C-alpha positions as CSV (number, residue, x, y, z in Angstrom):
1,M,0.0,0.0,0.0
2,K,1.5,3.3,-1.1
3,E,-1.0,5.7,0.4
4,E,-1.1,6.7,4.1
5,I,-4.4,7.0,5.9
6,F,-5.1,9.7,8.5
7,K,-8.2,10.0,10.7
8,I,-9.8,13.2,11.9
9,S,-11.6,13.5,15.3
10,D,-15.4,14.0,15.7
11,S,-16.3,17.6,14.8
12,N,-18.4,18.1,18.0
13,T,-15.6,17.5,20.5
14,P,-13.2,20.4,21.2
15,V,-9.8,19.5,19.9
16,V,-6.6,20.8,18.5
17,E,-4.9,18.0,16.6
18,A,-2.1,17.5,14.2
19,V,-3.6,15.2,11.5
20,I,-0.4,15.3,9.3
21,K,2.9,16.7,10.4
22,D,5.7,16.0,8.1
23,E,8.4,17.7,6.0
24,N,5.9,18.8,3.4
25,I,2.9,20.2,5.3
26,N,1.3,20.4,8.7
27,F,-2.5,19.7,8.5
28,M,-4.3,20.6,11.7
29,H,-7.9,20.1,12.7
30,M,-9.3,22.4,15.4
31,V,-12.8,22.5,17.0
32,F,-13.7,25.2,19.6
33,K,-16.8,25.7,21.7
34,G,-18.1,29.2,22.1
35,G,-15.6,31.4,23.9
36,E,-12.6,29.2,23.3
37,S,-9.5,30.3,21.5
38,L,-5.8,29.6,20.7
39,K,-3.1,31.6,22.6
40,T,-1.9,34.6,20.7
41,H,1.0,33.6,18.5
42,Y,2.9,34.3,15.3
43,S,2.5,32.1,12.2
44,N,5.5,29.9,11.8
45,A,4.8,29.2,8.1
46,N,2.3,30.3,5.4
47,V,-1.1,29.4,6.9
48,Y,-4.2,28.4,5.0
49,M,-7.2,28.4,7.4
50,T,-10.5,26.9,6.2
51,V,-13.7,27.4,8.1
52,I,-15.7,24.2,8.0
53,K,-18.4,24.9,10.6
54,G,-19.4,28.0,12.6
55,I,-17.9,31.5,12.4
56,L,-14.2,32.2,13.0
57,S,-13.2,35.4,14.7
58,L,-9.6,36.4,13.6
59,S,-7.3,39.3,14.4
60,L,-4.1,39.7,12.5
61,D,-1.3,42.0,13.7
62,D,-3.5,43.6,16.3
63,S,-6.2,44.6,13.8
64,P,-9.9,44.5,14.9
65,F,-11.4,41.0,14.8
66,T,-12.9,40.0,11.4
67,K,-15.6,37.2,11.3
68,Y,-15.3,34.5,8.6
69,E,-18.2,32.2,7.8
70,E,-18.3,28.5,6.7
71,N,-16.6,27.6,3.4
72,T,-14.1,30.5,3.6
73,V,-10.3,30.0,3.2
74,I,-8.0,32.6,4.7
75,K,-4.3,32.8,3.6
76,I,-2.1,34.2,6.4
77,P,1.6,35.0,5.6
78,F,4.5,33.8,7.6
79,N,5.4,35.7,10.8
80,T,1.9,37.3,11.3
81,K,0.6,37.8,14.8
82,M,-2.6,35.8,15.1
83,M,-5.5,35.7,17.5
84,V,-7.9,32.8,16.7
85,Q,-11.1,32.8,18.6
86,N,-14.7,31.6,18.6
87,H,-16.9,34.5,19.7
88,D,-20.1,32.7,19.0
89,A,-22.1,30.0,20.8
90,E,-22.0,27.6,17.9
91,I,-19.2,25.1,17.5
92,L,-16.3,26.4,15.3
93,E,-14.4,23.8,13.2
94,I,-11.4,24.8,11.1
95,Y,-8.7,23.0,9.1
96,V,-5.3,24.7,9.1
97,I,-2.6,23.9,6.6
98,K,0.9,25.2,7.1
99,S,3.0,25.1,3.9
100,P,5.9,24.8,3.6
101,A,6.0,22.8,6.9
102,P,7.5,24.9,9.7
103,G,11.3,24.6,9.8
104,T,11.5,23.6,6.1
105,Y,12.4,27.1,4.8
106,Y,11.6,29.4,7.7
107,T,13.0,29.6,11.1
108,N,11.1,31.3,13.9
């Protein structure tokens, strides 16, 4: 078998999980309940964030929060200050792809 199989957790359970983390990409799955968030941090690669369910509240480089609805993809450049939050009561589910994989070309 040449392919590799990866499983993603149930989308109703809060989680931050690395589904794929290799030399090519990092593919993350994140589910947040209302009011939950990631710690403020800087992107360590180019980040492609896809809203699967709910509404993402995102602040980049201390800008005011912008809300992104389902079926939206946001491209965030390397070394951008990020605040990722769920300001709504509904579950927020996002996929995050980091490319190239952190440490491949960039150091932070």
